[in-house]
C-alpha positions in Angstrom: 22.6 8.4 20.3 22.1 10.3 17.0 22.9 8.6 13.7 24.4 10.4 10.7 24.0 8.8 7.3 26.8 9.8 5.0 28.4 8.9 1.7 25.1 9.4 -0.1 25.7 10.0 -3.8 22.0 10.9 -4.3 19.5 11.7 -1.6 15.8 11.9 -2.5 14.1 13.8 0.4 10.7 14.1 -1.2 10.4 17.3 0.8 7.6 19.5 -0.2 4.2 20.9 0.7 1.6 19.3 2.9 -0.9 17.1 1.2 -0.6 14.5 -1.6 1.5 15.6 -4.6 -0.4 16.3 -7.7 -0.3 18.6 -10.7 3.0 20.4 -11.1 4.2 18.9 -7.8 3.7 15.3 -8.9 7.3 14.6 -9.8 9.2 16.7 -7.2 11.8 14.4 -5.5 13.8 16.9 -3.4 17.0 15.5 -5.0 20.2 16.4 -3.3 23.7 15.3 -4.5 26.3 14.4 -1.8 23.5 14.2 0.8 23.3 13.3 4.4 20.5 12.5 7.0 20.7 13.1 10.7 18.5 11.0 12.9 17.8 11.0 16.6 15.1 9.3 18.6 13.7 7.5 15.5 13.0 10.8 13.7 14.7 12.9 11.1 16.6 15.9 12.5 17.8 17.1 9.2 18.2 15.9 5.6 20.0 17.6 2.8 23.4 18.5 1.6 26.2 16.8 3.6 28.0 20.0 4.5 24.8 21.5 6.0 23.6 18.5 7.8 27.1 17.7 9.2 27.3 21.2 10.6 24.3 20.6 12.9 25.2 20.6 16.6 23.4 17.3 16.9 25.8 15.7 14.4 28.7 16.0 16.8 29.5 12.6 18.2 26.8 10.9 16.2 27.2 7.4 15.1 27.8 7.2 11.3 26.1 4.9 8.9 27.5 4.7 5.4 25.5 4.6 2.2 28.6 3.5 0.3 28.0 6.0 -2.5 24.5 4.8 -3.1 21.0 6.2 -3.4 19.0 6.9 -0.2 15.2 7.7 -0.2 12.3 7.3 2.2 11.1 3.7 2.7 8.3 2.7 0.4 4.7 3.0 1.7 2.7 0.2 0.1 -0.9 1.4 0.4 -2.8 -1.7 -0.7 -2.0 -5.3 0.4 -3.8 -8.5 1.4 -1.1 -10.3 3.4 -3.0 -12.5 5.8 -3.5 -15.9 4.2 -2.6 -19.5 4.6 -1.0 -20.4 1.3 -0.7 -19.5 -2.4 -3.4 -20.2 -5.0 -1.4 -22.3 -7.3 -4.4 -24.1 -8.8 -5.8 -20.7 -9.8 -2.5 -19.7 -11.3 -2.3 -22.9 -13.4 -5.9 -22.5 -14.5 -5.4 -18.9 -15.4 -2.4 -19.5 -17.6 -4.4 -22.2 -19.4 -7.0 -19.6 -20.2 -9.6 -19.6 -17.4 -11.1 -16.3 -16.4 -11.7 -14.7 -13.0 -15.4 -15.8 -12.9 -14.6 -19.3 -14.2 -12.0 -19.8 -11.5 -14.3 -18.6 -8.8 -17.1 -20.9 -10.1 -14.8 -23.9 -9.9 -14.1 -23.2 -6.2 -11.0 -21.1 -6.6 -10.6 -17.4 -6.1 -11.2 -15.5 -2.9 -13.3 -18.3 -1.3 -10.5 -20.8 -1.6 -8.3 -18.6 0.4 -11.2 -18.1 2.9 -11.2 -21.9 3.5 -7.5 -21.8 4.4 -7.8 -18.8 6.7 -10.8 -20.2 8.5 -8.9 -23.5 9.1 -5.6 -21.9 10.2 -4.8 -21.0 13.7 -3.9 -17.4 14.7 -0.2 -18.3 15.4 0.1 -20.0 12.1 -1.2 -17.0 10.2 1.0 -14.7 12.2 4.1 -16.8 11.4 3.3 -16.5 7.7 2.8 -12.8 8.0 6.1 -12.4 9.9 7.9 -14.1 7.0 6.2 -11.7 4.6 7.1 -8.7 6.7 10.8 -9.6 6.4 10.3 -9.8 2.6 8.8 -6.3 2.5 11.6 -4.8 4.6 14.3 -6.5 2.6 12.8 -4.9 -0.6 12.8 -1.4 0.9 9.1 -1.2 2.1 8.8 0.1 5.6 5.0 0.6 5.9 2.1 -1.3 4.5 -1.7 -0.9 4.5 -3.0 -4.4 5.1 -6.5 -5.7 4.7 -8.4 -8.6 6.2 -11.0 -10.1 3.8 -10.2 -13.8 3.8 -12.3 -14.7 6.8 -15.8 -13.3 5.8 -17.3 -13.9 9.2 -17.0 -12.0 12.4 -14.6 -14.4 14.2 -12.2 -14.9 11.3 -12.2 -11.3 10.2 -11.3 -10.3 13.8 -8.7 -13.1 13.9 -7.1 -11.7 10.8 -7.1 -8.2 12.2 -5.6 -9.5 15.5 -2.8 -11.1 13.4 -2.1 -7.8 11.7 -1.9 -6.0 15.1 0.3 -8.7 16.7 2.8 -8.8 13.8 2.8 -5.0 13.5 3.8 -4.8 17.2 6.5 -7.4 17.2 8.0 -7.1 13.7 9.7 -4.0 12.4 7.3 -3.5 9.5 4.6 -0.9 10.2 1.1 -2.1 9.4 -1.9 0.0 8.9 -5.0 -2.3 9.3 -8.1 -2.3 7.1 -11.3 -4.3 7.6 -12.3 -5.8 4.2 -15.3 -7.8 5.4 -17.1 -7.0 2.1 -14.5 -8.7 0.0 -16.9 -11.4 -1.3 -20.1 -13.0 -0.1 -19.4 -15.5 2.7 -20.3 -19.1 1.9 -23.2 -18.9 4.4 -24.7 -15.9 2.6 -24.4 -16.9 -1.0 -28.1 -16.3 -1.6 -28.5 -13.3 0.8 -26.3 -10.4 -0.1 -28.4 -7.9 1.8 -28.2 -10.0 4.8 -24.4 -10.2 4.5 -24.0 -6.5 4.0 -26.1 -5.9 7.1 -23.9 -8.4 9.0 -20.8 -6.4 7.9 -22.4 -3.1 8.9 -24.0 -4.2 12.2 -21.4 -6.6 13.6 -18.0 -6.6 11.8 -17.4 -2.9 11.6 -18.5 -2.0 15.1 -16.5 -4.8 16.6 -13.3 -3.9 14.7 -13.7 -0.3 15.8 -14.5 -1.2 19.4 -11.4 -3.4 19.7 -9.2 -0.8 17.9 -8.3 -3.4 15.2 -8.8 -1.3 12.1 -8.2 2.2 10.9 -10.1 1.8 7.6 -13.0 -0.1 6.1 -12.8 -1.3 2.5 -15.1 -3.1 0.1 -14.9 -4.8 -3.3 -17.4 -2.8 -5.4 -17.7 -4.9 -8.4 -20.4 -6.8 -10.5 -21.2 -10.0 -8.8 -19.8 -8.8 -5.5 -21.0 -5.5 -3.9 -22.7 -2.6 -5.7 -23.1 1.1 -5.1 -26.0 0.7 -2.8 -23.9 -1.6 -0.7 -21.1 0.9 -0.8 -23.5 3.6 0.7 -24.4 1.3 3.6 -20.9 0.2 4.4 -19.5 3.7 4.1 -22.2 5.0 6.5 -21.3 2.3 9.0 -17.7 3.1 8.7 -18.3 6.8 9.4 -20.5 5.9 12.4 -17.7 3.7 13.8 -15.1 6.5 13.3 -13.2 4.5 10.6 -11.8 5.8 7.3 -13.1 4.5 4.0 -11.3 2.9 1.1 -13.0 1.4 -2.0 -11.9 -1.2 -4.6 -13.4 0.7 -7.5 -13.9 0.1 -11.2 -11.4 -2.8 -11.4 -13.1 -5.4 -13.6 -16.0 -3.3 -14.9 -17.5 0.2 -14.3 -20.3 0.4 -11.7 -20.1 4.1 -11.1 -18.6 3.8 -7.7 -16.0 6.5 -7.7 -18.4 9.5 -7.2 -20.3 7.9 -4.3 -17.1 6.8 -2.7 -15.7 10.4 -2.9 -19.0 11.8 -1.6 -18.7 9.5 1.4 -15.1 10.8 2.1 -13.0 7.9 0.8 -9.3 8.5 1.5 -8.5 6.4 -1.6 -10.2 4.7 -4.5 -8.2 1.8 -5.7 -7.6 -0.1 -9.0 -9.6 2.3 -11.3 -9.1 0.3 -14.5 -12.4 1.3 -16.0 -12.9 4.9 -14.9 -14.3 7.5 -17.4 -13.6 11.2 -17.8 -16.3 12.1 -15.2 -14.7 9.9 -12.6 -11.3 11.4 -13.3 -12.7 14.9 -13.0 -14.4 14.1 -9.7 -11.3 12.5 -8.3 -9.1 15.4 -9.3 -11.4 17.8 -7.5 -11.7 15.7 -4.4 -8.3 15.6 -2.8 -8.5 11.8 -2.4 -5.8 9.6 -3.7 -6.0 7.3 -6.7 -4.3 4.1 -5.6 -3.0 2.2 -8.6 -2.0 -1.4 -8.3 -0.6 -2.4 -11.7 1.0 -5.6 -10.4 -2.4 -7.3 -10.4 -3.0 -6.1 -14.0 0.4 -7.6 -15.0 -0.4 -10.9 -13.2 -3.9 -11.2 -14.7 -2.8 -10.0 -18.2 -5.3 -7.2 -18.0 -5.2 -3.7 -19.5 -3.7 -1.1 -17.1 -5.5 1.8 -15.4 -5.3 5.1 -17.3 -2.6 6.5 -15.1 -1.4 9.1 -17.6 -4.9 10.6 -17.9 -5.3 10.6 -14.1 -2.1 12.4 -13.4 -2.4 14.8 -16.3 -5.9 15.7 -15.0 -4.5 16.7 -11.7 -5.2 13.5 -9.6 -2.9 12.5 -6.8 -1.8 8.9 -7.4 -0.2 6.3 -5.2 1.4 3.1 -6.3 0.9 -0.1 -4.4 1.5 -3.8 -4.9 -1.9 -5.3 -4.2 0.1 -8.2 -2.7 -2.2 -11.2 -2.3 -2.1 -15.0 -2.9 -4.3 -15.0 -5.9 -3.8 -12.1 -8.3 -0.5 -10.4 -7.3 2.1 -12.4 -5.4 4.5 -9.5 -5.5 5.9 -7.5 -2.5 8.6 -5.6 -4.3 7.7 -2.0 -4.9 10.6 -1.6 -7.3 9.0 -4.0 -9.7 5.7 -2.0 -9.4 7.7 1.2 -10.3 9.0 -0.6 -13.4 5.5 -1.6 -14.5 4.3 2.0 -13.8 7.0 3.4 -16.0 7.0 0.9 -18.9 3.3 0.0 -19.1 1.5 3.1 -17.8 4.0 5.8 -18.9 4.6 7.4 -15.6 8.0 9.1 -15.4 10.5 7.6 -13.0 10.0 10.6 -10.7 6.2 10.4 -10.8 6.5 6.7 -9.9 8.8 7.4 -6.9 6.5 10.1 -5.6 3.5 7.8 -5.9 5.3 5.0 -4.0 6.5 7.2 -1.1 4.9 10.4 0.0 1.6 9.8 -1.9 1.5 6.3 -0.5 1.9 7.8 2.9 -1.1 10.1 2.3 -3.1 7.1 1.0 -2.8 5.4 4.4 -3.4 8.6 6.5 0.3 9.0 7.4 1.3 11.8 5.1 2.3 14.2 8.0 4.7 11.7 9.5 5.9 9.3 6.7 6.9 9.3 3.1 9.5 12.0 3.0 12.8 12.8 4.8 12.1 16.1 6.6 12.8 17.4 10.1 10.4 15.8 12.6 9.3 13.0 10.3 9.7 9.3 11.0 13.2 8.0 10.1 12.3 5.3 7.6 15.0 5.1 4.9 16.2 2.7 2.3 19.7 2.6 0.7 20.1 1.2 -2.8 23.2 -0.1 -4.5 22.8 2.4 -7.4 24.6 5.5 -8.8 21.5 7.1 -10.1 18.0 7.0 -8.6 16.5 6.1 -12.0 18.0 2.7 -11.7 15.2 1.8 -9.2 12.6 1.2 -12.0 15.2 0.4 -14.6 16.8 -2.8 -13.3 14.4 -5.8 -13.2 15.1 -8.6 -10.7 16.9 -8.5 -7.4 16.2 -5.9 -4.7 19.4 -3.9 -5.0 18.8 -2.9 -1.3 21.9 -2.4 0.8 20.0 -1.7 4.0 16.6 -0.7 5.2 16.0 1.5 8.3 12.8 1.7 10.3 12.4 4.5 13.0 16.1 5.2 12.9 17.3 1.5 13.2 18.7 -0.7 10.5 16.3 -3.6 10.3 17.4 -5.4 7.1 20.8 -5.7 5.3 21.7 -7.3 2.0 
């Protein structure tokens, strides 16, 4: 049966051209007052003015769903998360607020490798149960799709275990999960003095196995001083291409290594973080068609300066916003808080932030043709907010304000 969403004070369709929104299109919301959405078979039949949508033949006899005079928009697409882990890094948190730095925490046994210990010790079902709880949190906050990385196993068995968890939870929960292999997140304990050997292991064993078992759509790496450099990027990118997987890169987060241009040359779909990019990086990114995936929640949590979002957007780059949800540097799953940070700290307009968190997020995970906007034929992922004006989304801080979240035409979370 068809579903007709009515009583929508403001509808943000995000309708527009194909491709990520950039330049003059970077703030186009497709805003409709007194809107409606008609859904059938998990897809959008029509979205727009109530009088037009209600007149559709398919609307006759449709079941109605009320928005109660609220704001409706596409479900958020969170294009950068690390959600498979065994527990939070509370010791790291306490050390950081006492003044310890990233490298100091890692040297003391914290950081990524502390989470690796937990993941390696945990069973698959235990990890899946944790991820299922997090999936409910994402949905309750209005996020309907996430890109999710492995990266806390750092050996073949545990990286594949993490990817299997992502696949299993994606199949049995209502949150859509786009899986990414992040084997090159840090050097595995067994390879602390053999980086080249570990990169070869990632390229020769992890990437082919993840591709052969259809467990990943993308390959990512942490291109950073003390972790993996541009030469490693070239090798891992080549292995990803050979395996038929897309490429994402953690780029220029803690320092500048010059990774943006090589990543783009290798066809990266996104380059993420970008705290230390220069003008040349920005020009290359603007000309590439790739998406700059900005994750300011981690900057907030680490008390670091923010990426130059205003320069990126003004130069014509397409930007996505994501949480970077992880147990060490950004324990935040609520995209509305990320919108607030983007507006108050990086000076994005509210409209630019919403575009970056919906349609551009969809393009950042390879789903731009089916997700991220409410247009005929697209996936019916909607969120209804208790708000009278869409600008309230980044304005109010604390509490989700979500009335209901819909995934593929079915309400999967209610306040």
